[in-house]
C-alpha positions in Angstrom: 21.3 169.6 69.1 23.4 166.5 68.6 24.1 166.2 72.3 20.3 166.4 73.1 19.4 163.9 70.5 22.2 161.5 71.7 21.1 161.8 75.3 17.4 161.6 74.8 17.6 159.1 71.9 14.8 161.1 70.3 14.6 163.6 67.5 14.1 167.1 69.0 13.1 170.2 67.0 15.1 173.4 67.0 12.0 175.1 68.4 11.8 172.8 71.4 15.5 173.3 72.2 15.3 177.0 71.8 12.2 177.3 74.0 13.7 175.1 76.7 17.0 177.0 76.7 15.2 180.3 77.1 13.2 178.8 80.1 16.4 177.6 81.7 18.1 181.0 81.3 15.0 182.8 82.7 15.1 180.5 85.8 18.8 181.0 86.2 19.9 177.5 85.7 22.1 178.4 82.7 23.5 181.5 81.1 24.8 182.3 77.7 28.2 183.8 77.2 30.0 184.2 73.9 27.7 181.8 72.1 28.2 179.1 74.8 25.8 178.0 77.4 27.2 177.6 81.0 25.9 176.5 84.3 26.6 179.5 86.7 25.9 177.7 90.0 29.0 175.6 90.9 26.9 173.1 93.0 24.4 172.4 90.1 27.3 172.2 87.6 29.2 169.7 89.8 26.1 167.6 90.3 25.3 167.4 86.6 28.9 166.7 85.6 29.2 164.0 88.2 26.1 162.3 86.9 27.6 161.7 83.5 30.7 160.0 84.8 
């Protein structure tokens, strides 16, 4: 939650974050393992990590 609020500079509800995470999991963009969310596709992960640098 803190990361999303910091990046968007907006208050975001738990419901919104939960809904969006479920959609991303369903589409295969992220997966949940041991209470952590990960990006399984190495190309997408690389592109997203490079953008923040």
